[in-house]
C-alpha positions in Angstrom: -165.7 130.6 -16.3 -166.1 133.8 -18.3 -166.2 137.2 -16.5 -166.8 140.8 -17.6 -164.5 143.3 -16.0 -165.4 147.0 -16.1 -162.8 149.4 -14.8 -163.3 153.2 -14.5 -160.4 155.6 -13.6 -161.2 159.2 -13.1 -158.7 162.1 -12.6 -160.2 165.3 -11.4 -158.0 168.5 -11.4 -158.7 171.6 -9.4 -157.5 173.7 -12.4 -157.6 172.9 -16.1 -154.5 171.1 -17.3 -153.3 170.2 -20.8 -151.0 167.8 -22.6 -151.9 164.8 -20.5 -149.9 161.7 -21.6 -151.1 158.4 -20.2 -150.1 154.7 -20.3 -152.6 152.0 -19.3 -152.0 148.4 -18.3 -155.5 147.2 -17.9 -155.8 144.5 -20.5 -155.9 141.0 -18.9 -153.2 138.6 -19.8 -153.7 135.5 -22.1 -151.7 132.5 -20.9 -152.3 128.9 -19.9 -154.7 129.7 -17.0 -156.8 132.5 -18.6 -157.6 134.1 -21.9 -158.6 137.7 -22.6 -161.4 137.4 -25.3 -162.2 141.0 -25.9 -161.0 144.4 -24.5 -162.2 147.9 -25.1 -160.9 151.2 -23.8 -162.4 154.7 -24.2 -161.5 158.1 -22.8 -163.4 161.3 -22.0 -162.3 163.7 -23.4 -161.9 161.5 -26.4 -158.4 160.6 -27.6 -156.7 158.4 -30.1 -155.5 155.2 -28.3 -152.5 153.2 -29.4 -151.1 149.9 -28.2 -147.9 147.9 -27.9 -146.5 145.1 -25.8 -143.8 146.0 -23.2 -140.6 144.0 -22.7 -142.4 141.7 -20.2 -145.2 140.9 -22.6 -147.9 143.0 -21.0 -150.3 144.9 -23.3 -149.9 148.7 -23.0 -152.4 151.2 -24.3 -151.4 154.9 -24.5 -152.7 158.2 -25.6 -152.3 162.0 -25.2 -154.7 164.8 -24.8 -153.2 168.2 -26.0 -156.3 170.3 -25.2 -157.3 171.8 -21.8 -159.4 169.6 -19.5 -160.4 169.6 -15.8 -161.3 165.9 -15.7 -160.1 162.8 -17.4 -162.1 159.5 -17.5 -160.7 156.2 -18.7 -163.1 153.3 -19.0 -162.2 149.8 -20.0 -164.1 146.6 -20.4 -162.7 143.1 -20.8 -164.2 139.6 -21.3 -161.9 137.0 -19.7 -162.2 133.3 -19.7 -160.5 131.6 -16.6 -159.6 128.0 -16.8 -160.5 125.6 -14.0 -157.7 125.8 -11.4 -155.3 122.9 -11.0 -153.8 123.2 -7.5 -150.1 122.5 -7.0 -149.1 119.4 -5.1 -148.9 119.4 -1.3 -145.1 119.4 -1.4 -142.1 118.8 -3.5 -138.8 116.9 -2.9 -135.8 118.5 -1.3 -134.0 118.1 -4.6 -136.1 121.0 -5.9 -133.6 123.4 -4.1 -130.8 122.0 -6.2 -132.8 122.7 -9.4 -133.6 126.2 -8.2 -129.9 127.0 -7.5 -128.8 125.6 -10.9 -131.4 127.8 -12.6 -130.2 130.8 -10.6 -126.6 130.3 -11.7 -127.6 130.3 -15.3 -128.4 134.0 -15.3 -131.7 133.5 -17.0 -133.7 134.5 -14.0 -131.6 137.5 -12.9 -134.5 140.0 -13.4 -136.7 138.0 -11.0 -133.9 137.5 -8.4 -132.4 141.0 -8.0 -133.9 143.5 -5.6 -136.1 146.1 -7.4 -137.4 149.5 -6.4 -140.2 148.2 -4.1 -138.3 145.1 -2.9 -135.0 146.7 -1.8 -132.8 145.2 0.8 -133.1 147.1 4.1 -132.4 146.6 7.9 -136.2 146.4 8.4 -136.5 143.6 5.9 -133.6 141.7 7.5 -135.1 142.2 11.0 -138.5 140.9 9.9 -136.9 137.9 8.1 -135.1 137.0 11.4 -138.3 137.6 13.4 -140.4 135.2 11.4 -137.5 132.7 10.9 -137.7 132.7 7.1 -135.2 130.2 5.8 -134.8 127.2 3.6 -136.7 124.7 5.8 -138.4 121.8 4.2 -139.1 121.8 0.4 -139.5 125.1 -1.5 -143.3 124.7 -2.0 -143.9 124.0 1.7 -141.7 127.0 2.6 -143.7 129.3 0.3 -147.0 128.2 1.8 -145.7 128.7 5.3 -144.3 132.1 4.5 -147.6 133.2 3.0 -149.4 132.1 6.1 -146.9 133.9 8.3 -147.3 137.2 6.5 -151.1 136.9 6.9 -150.6 136.4 10.6 -147.9 139.0 11.2 -149.2 141.9 9.0 -152.7 143.3 9.1 -154.5 144.2 5.9 -155.5 147.8 6.4 -156.9 149.8 3.5 -155.3 153.2 2.9 -152.6 152.5 5.5 -149.9 153.0 2.8 -149.7 154.6 -0.7 -148.9 152.9 -4.0 -145.4 154.4 -3.9 -144.7 153.5 -0.2 -141.6 151.5 0.5 -142.1 148.2 2.3 -140.4 149.6 5.4 -143.6 151.5 6.1 -145.7 148.4 6.1 -143.1 146.4 8.1 -142.9 149.2 10.7 -146.6 149.5 11.1 -147.2 145.7 10.6 -150.1 146.8 8.4 -150.5 147.4 4.7 -152.4 146.8 1.5 -152.2 144.1 -1.1 -149.2 145.7 -2.9 -147.3 145.7 0.4 -148.1 142.0 1.1 -146.9 141.1 -2.4 -143.7 143.2 -2.2 -142.7 141.8 1.2 -143.2 138.2 0.1 -141.3 138.8 -3.2 -138.3 140.4 -1.3 -138.2 137.5 1.2 -138.5 134.8 -1.5 -135.8 136.3 -3.7 -133.5 136.2 -0.6 -134.0 132.4 -0.7 -132.9 132.3 -4.3 -136.4 131.7 -5.8 -137.3 133.8 -8.8 -140.3 135.9 -8.0 -142.5 138.5 -9.7 -145.4 140.9 -9.0 -148.8 140.3 -10.5 -151.3 143.1 -11.0 -154.9 142.1 -11.5 -158.4 141.6 -10.1 -160.0 139.3 -7.5 -163.4 138.1 -8.4 -165.8 138.8 -5.5 -167.1 135.9 -3.5 -170.0 136.7 -1.1 -169.1 133.7 1.0 -165.6 135.0 1.8 -164.2 138.1 3.4 -161.1 139.1 1.4 -158.2 141.4 2.0 -159.1 143.7 -0.8 -160.6 147.1 -1.0 -164.1 147.1 -2.5 -164.2 147.9 -6.2 -160.5 148.0 -6.7 -157.6 146.2 -8.3 -155.7 143.5 -6.5 -152.0 142.3 -6.4 -150.3 139.0 -5.5 -147.0 137.4 -6.4 -145.7 134.4 -8.3 -142.7 132.2 -7.6 -141.0 130.1 -10.2 -140.3 126.4 -9.3 -138.5 124.4 -11.9 -140.8 121.4 -11.7 -144.0 123.5 -11.7 -143.3 126.7 -13.4 -144.9 129.9 -12.1 -147.1 129.4 -9.1 -149.2 132.3 -7.7 -149.5 133.1 -4.0 -151.8 135.7 -2.6 -150.4 136.5 0.9 -153.1 139.1 1.5 -155.6 136.3 1.7 -153.3 133.4 2.5 -154.3 131.4 -0.6 -152.8 130.0 -3.8 -153.9 132.1 -6.8 -156.8 130.2 -8.4 -160.0 130.7 -10.4 -160.9 134.0 -8.7 -157.6 135.7 -9.7 -157.6 137.5 -13.0 -154.1 138.7 -14.0 -153.5 142.0 -15.9 -149.7 142.0 -16.0 -146.5 140.9 -14.4 -143.4 142.8 -13.4 -140.5 143.0 -11.0 -142.7 145.0 -8.7 -145.6 147.6 -8.9 -143.4 150.1 -10.8 -143.5 147.8 -13.9 -147.3 147.3 -14.0 -149.3 150.3 -12.6 -152.9 150.2 -14.1 -152.5 153.9 -15.1 -149.5 156.2 -15.2 -149.0 159.6 -16.8 -148.1 163.2 -16.7 -149.7 166.5 -17.5 -148.8 170.1 -18.0 -150.2 172.6 -15.5 -150.1 173.8 -12.0 -153.0 171.9 -10.5 -153.8 169.4 -7.8 -155.4 166.1 -8.8 -157.8 163.6 -7.2 -157.9 159.9 -8.3 -161.1 157.9 -8.3 -161.4 154.2 -9.3 -164.3 151.9 -9.6 -164.2 148.2 -10.7 -167.0 145.8 -11.4 -166.6 142.1 -12.1 -169.6 140.0 -13.2 -170.2 136.6 -14.8 -170.6 136.9 -18.6 -174.3 136.8 -19.6 -173.4 134.9 -22.8 -170.6 132.7 -23.9 -168.1 134.6 -26.1 -166.8 132.5 -28.9 -164.1 132.9 -31.5 -166.7 134.3 -34.0 -166.5 137.5 -31.9 -162.9 138.0 -33.0 -161.8 139.5 -36.3 -158.6 139.8 -38.3 -155.7 141.9 -37.0 -155.8 145.6 -37.9 -152.9 148.0 -37.8 -154.8 151.3 -37.2 -155.0 151.8 -33.4 -156.8 155.2 -33.6 -160.0 155.6 -31.6 -162.9 156.5 -33.9 -166.3 157.8 -32.9 -167.4 154.4 -31.5 -165.6 152.3 -28.8 -162.7 150.3 -30.2 -163.0 146.6 -29.3 -159.8 144.6 -28.9 -159.7 140.8 -29.1 -156.9 138.5 -28.2 -156.5 135.3 -30.2 -155.0 132.1 -28.7 -151.6 132.8 -30.1 -151.5 136.2 -28.4 -152.3 138.2 -31.5 -154.2 141.4 -30.7 -157.3 141.9 -33.0 -159.7 144.8 -33.1 -163.0 146.0 -34.5 -165.5 148.8 -34.0 -168.4 147.8 -31.7 -171.3 150.0 -32.7 -173.6 148.2 -30.3 -171.7 149.5 -27.3 -172.4 153.3 -27.2 -170.1 155.6 -25.3 -173.0 157.3 -23.5 -174.4 154.0 -22.4 -171.0 152.8 -21.1 -170.4 156.1 -19.4 -173.8 156.1 -17.7 -173.1 152.6 -16.4 -169.8 153.6 -14.9 -171.3 156.7 -13.4 -173.8 154.5 -11.6 -170.9 152.2 -10.5 -168.7 155.0 -9.3 -171.5 156.7 -7.4 -173.3 153.7 -6.0 
């Protein structure tokens, strides 16, 4: 299935600021379960946009705006092809624990086993672990499914109950949080059991037949656990489901700090307000390899939107897309954000 993802981020300042420097992690991943076919990003005011891959393999776009501005808009559009989901088996053997322990002792998975900023050890985490009886019962896959279901039962999904930089202690104390909290809590508990775990930032394709734990027109977050016999397996504790066809991944990290969709600084004494709008629709036409062009090395943003394509081997390609006017795109996002 091919999807078009449109993502608008708007920063509004109560006084003009200058020298904004921004990093974006909005380009969907390309891996065995999905492929990012095209990606474009534009800014208003206009800026030269550059790109690189971080140490985790996520695509990062960055730019700076030296002039004064009272509002900054970032719009991105991606075409993503998601492969049919192959669900994991119902269970694994108990020997999987031995393979997990052997892998942990190798040191290869240390980044995914150590506590990180949003998955720190704490008395609140220990108390919650004891309360729900999280332990190595049964096989690893069954334990992960049961833990995911327990989190859904014990913690209420409540939009705006925490902030993106809130520690998990706040969600544990309130027994309520947002998708980032669900992912962080599960990661912290799973790492305590010796299973490598990572945070996934992305989108959840809307389904009119289901009521999801996800703010309308927003990004989503879940976690992945690494099992030696299966590789990385995604779990969405907010919705108590294994990550499948509706989950579009943008990036992976130790926690949210590694993969925020947008992060930056500016110079000026001003307050700011953040607005986000996301739209996900089925692609109106099938995008083929003919839409991709040879790799270029100039990442500057010219007068037309700059269209990025990602080949099967992960190579980032780019071209000008004169058919996609900035005014047309901006008008569409204005309607999306206001409607």
